C-alpha positions as CSV (number, residue, x, y, z in Angstrom):
1,X,-0.3,0.1,-0.1
2,X,3.0,2.3,0.7
3,X,5.2,1.9,-1.5
4,X,5.2,1.8,-5.6
5,X,6.0,-1.2,-7.5
6,X,8.7,-0.8,-11.1
7,X,5.6,-0.2,-13.1
8,X,4.0,2.8,-11.4
9,X,7.9,3.9,-11.2
10,X,8.0,3.7,-15.1
11,X,4.6,5.2,-15.7
12,X,5.6,8.2,-13.5
13,X,8.7,8.5,-15.3
14,X,7.3,8.7,-19.2
15,X,4.5,11.2,-17.3
16,X,7.7,13.2,-15.9
17,X,9.5,13.4,-19.7
18,X,6.3,14.1,-21.7
19,X,5.3,17.1,-18.9
20,X,8.7,18.5,-18.8
21,X,9.8,17.8,-21.9
22,X,13.0,15.6,-23.4
23,X,15.3,18.8,-24.3
24,X,14.6,19.8,-20.5
25,X,15.4,16.6,-19.1
26,X,18.1,15.6,-20.9
27,X,19.5,19.0,-19.9
28,X,19.1,18.4,-16.6
29,X,20.5,15.2,-16.4
30,X,23.5,16.5,-18.2
31,X,23.5,19.0,-15.4
32,X,24.0,16.3,-12.5
33,X,26.4,14.7,-14.3
34,X,28.6,17.5,-13.8
35,X,27.9,18.1,-10.4
36,X,28.8,14.7,-10.1
37,X,32.2,15.0,-12.1
38,X,33.0,18.1,-10.5
39,X,32.2,16.7,-7.0
40,X,35.4,14.0,-8.2
41,X,37.3,16.1,-9.3
42,X,37.4,17.9,-6.1
43,X,37.4,14.8,-3.7
44,X,40.2,13.9,-6.1
45,X,42.5,17.2,-5.4
46,X,44.7,16.1,-2.1
47,X,43.8,19.2,0.1
48,X,46.9,20.1,2.0
49,X,45.7,19.2,5.7
50,X,47.7,21.2,8.7
51,X,50.0,19.6,10.5
52,X,49.1,18.3,13.9
53,X,49.9,20.4,17.0
54,X,53.0,17.6,17.6
55,X,54.1,18.1,14.4
56,X,54.0,21.5,14.4
57,X,55.5,22.1,18.0
58,X,58.9,19.5,16.1
59,X,59.4,21.9,13.4
60,X,59.1,25.0,15.4
61,X,61.9,23.7,17.5
62,X,65.5,23.9,16.2
63,X,67.7,22.0,18.4
64,X,71.8,22.7,18.1
65,X,73.3,20.2,19.5
66,X,76.8,22.8,20.7
67,X,74.4,24.9,22.5
68,X,72.8,22.0,24.5
69,X,76.2,20.6,25.0
70,X,77.2,23.8,26.4
71,X,74.8,24.4,28.2
72,X,74.7,21.1,30.2
73,X,78.8,21.4,31.1
74,X,77.5,25.0,32.6
75,X,74.9,23.4,35.3
């Protein structure tokens, strides 16, 4: 009672094409296809992710070995 069968959907599709016209329906489906292609292209491009806090902390800290030895010797 609540769902439609395949025949109902086919009849609905034919009526929709008749009401909207074949060219208009074709243009809409072309626009949908272009949107899907653009979405896939956007997903395929690599996004540069920001480094995690640990990685950025390591990158900011420059360790000078001689300076560290001198500091340790002073203690």
